[in-house]
N, C-alpha and C positions, 0 to 999 in steps of 0.2 A: 353619590349614585356613578355607575360607568357611563359615560357618554358612550354615542356609537364608535367614535374616533379612539377612543380608550380601549374598548371592546376589540377594535380593528388590531392595534398595536398588540395587545396581548396574544391576540389570533397569531399576528405575524411573528411574535417572537417564539411561541410554542411551536410553531411550523420550523422556526428556524433549528430549534432545540430538537425536536424528531429528526431533521434530517441531518443534523450533526450526531445524532446516536446513531442513525443507520449508517454513516459513514463510517464510525469507528468500527461498528460490525461488521462491516466491507472489509475495512483494513484489517482487522482481526483474520478473517477468513483468506486474506492475500496472505497474510505473514505464517499462517499456518499450512499454506499452500506450499509458499517457500521454505519453509523447513522440511516439509515432503521430498521435496523437489532435492534439497542440498543432501538429505539422509540416504534418497537412493543413490545420488551421484557419488557421495563416498562408499556407500556397498560397492558401487561399480568399481570405483577407484581402486578400492582394497582389493576386490576380487583379482584386478590386473595385477596389482602387486606380489601376490601370493608366490611365495618361492616354487610351493608345489607344481605351478601352470612354468616353471621356467628350467628347473632342475631336471636332469636327465642324461641320455647318450646324445651324444651330437646328432641333430636331425641330417637327413639326408635333403638335397635340395628340394625334391618336391614338398617334403613335410615342413621345411623352413618356408616355402612359399605358401603352403596352406595356413602355416601357424601365423604367417603375414598377413593374409588375407582375412583371416578372421581378426587379430587384433585391430589393421584397420575400419572394419566395421564396427567394432567395440568401441573405438576411439571415434569414429562419425557419431557413434549413438551418444559418447560423453560430451561430444561439442553440441548436438541438439540438444539436449539434457541443460547443459549450460547456456544457448541461447534461449531456453524457456524461463531459465532463473532469469536473466536480464530483461526478458519481458515482463516477468510478475514484478520486479522490482521497478520496473517503468511505472507501471500500473500503481505500485503501492506511492510512489513518488506522486503522480498524475492525484490520488485521492486526496493525499496530505495538502496538496497545493490548491484544490479545489475547495479542502476545509480551512485553508488558510484564507482565500480570499471571502469566502461565506462570511468567515469570524471577524475580516476587518470590515465586509459592508456592515456586519451586525455593531461594531465599535461604531462607524461612522453614523449610523442611524442613530444608537444611543445618545451618541454625543451632541448630535444635532435637536434629539428629542428635547434633552436636560438643556441644551442651549435655549431652545423656545421657550421651555417651561421657566427657567430662570428668568426671561424676559417679560412674561407674564405675569408672574410673580412680583418682578420689580415696579410694573405698572399699575398692577391692583392694590398695591401698598398705599394706605393713606400717608399724605405728607404731612411732615411733622415740624 
């Protein structure tokens, strides 16, 4: 028969397992978001690299200034996207670190409970 203490331990373990599963789902969502950001950035970089946007007659000074202004805006946008990617990576790392800390705590609790149970079993055994 389960004692209240045993039921509490089981409930705590189930809570921790559920928490870890939710963190894993959160991590998957973060990875998917990161992949979308990388893909968008790659498309932007590829668009900037396309030869058709660079080939043609020599531009006038006014056209050159306009082209450089547009290019500067596009590169600034890329820089912002890279910043978002960095923030997403930091969020993923924070999620992994939270899971690591939680798992370490679970291991410590399990070890402590095992040690306590082993101690009780040793004292309950009849002496030979």
